[in-house]
N, C-alpha and C positions, 0 to 999 in steps of 0.2 A: 489920132483918136483921143478924144477927151472923155474920160470915164466919169459917169455920175456916181453918187455915193453908193448906189446899189451894185455897181460893177458893170462890166461889159456884158452884153447879151451875146451868147454863142449858141450855135447848133453844131452838134457832132453826129457823125454816123458811126455805127458799130457793126461789125460783121465778123462771122466766124464760120468755118466749115469743118471743124473737128472739135468734138466735145462742146458743141456750140452753146447749148443751154448753160452749161457750167462756166464756159469762158465769158459769155455775156454777163452772167451774174457777177463773176469776179471783176470784170471791167467796171461794171456799175458801182461796185463797192469802192474801187479806187477813184473813179470819177467823182464820187461823193466828197472826196477830200479836196478836189479842185474847183468844183462848181457848187453853187447854192441855188435854191429855188428850182431844182431839177424837175422837168416834166418829160417823161419817157413815152414814146409811141408804143404800140403793140409790137410784138416780134413777128417778122414776116419771113417765111422760107422762100428762097429764090434759087433758080437754076444757075450754075456757074456760067460766066461768060469769059471769053479770052483765055481759057486754060484747058488743059487736057484732064485736069483733076475733076472727077465726076461727082464729088460730094456736094450736096446742096449747101447754100449759105443761109444762116440765120441772121437777119438784119434788124436793126433798130436805130431810131434817132433819139437824141435828147436835146432839149433846150434848157439852158441854165444861165447863171451869171458867174463871172469870175473877176477877181481883181488883178489877175495876171495879164500881161500883154500877149498878143497873138504868138510871138516868137517863144516866150516863156511857156505858154500853154502847149504849143507843139512839142517842145522839148519834153515836158512831163507826159504828154500822150505817147510819145515814142518810148519813154521809160516804162509806161504801163504795158505797152505791147511787148517789150523785151522781157519784162517780169513774168509775163504769161507765156513766154516761149516763142514769140514771133521770130521767125527767120525770114529774111528777105531773099529767098532763093527761088529756084525754078521748080520746086516740088509741087507747087499748087496747094500745099497745106497752109492754111491760114488760121492759126490758133485765135488770133484777134487782130482786127484792123480797125483803127480809130482815126477818122479823118475829121478835121475842122472844116465844116461846110460853110459856116457863116460866122463872122466876127463883127459885131456892131453894124449889121446890114451890108457888110462887104462879103461877097460870095467867093468861095474857092471851089476847086474841083467842079468846074462848070458842067462837064459831061455828066457827072453824077446827078445833077439836078434834073436831067432829062429822063432818068430811069424811073419806071413806074413805081417801084417799091419806095424810092426816095420821096417821090411826090406824095405817096400814100402816107408814109411816116411823118412827113412835114405837116400834112393836114391834121394828123392826130395829136400834134403837140401845140 
């Protein structure tokens, strides 16, 4: 990937099912240090899938630019998750989940692109 002077164009998805409004806000503040020209979708509540945990998820997407490469960006995104208490366990509690959906037109998490809320969020940014 050759970066232009404005940086790489990226799309991230954010999700939380505990203290969701506060956790998305905290994540957005931290993402602001990694991305410039951020455009956020509206927040959308969704029912949980593939889990016994019954709490709804609050979801959002952001499009922005970064001078980090995709691997560096992913490292920082995982650090944001950890800083907000994310545990990758079987509890179903997700304080924050931040996924890199697209990096310079290269898509990741293909299954997520099929989800209605992701399609809706992408349209909004």
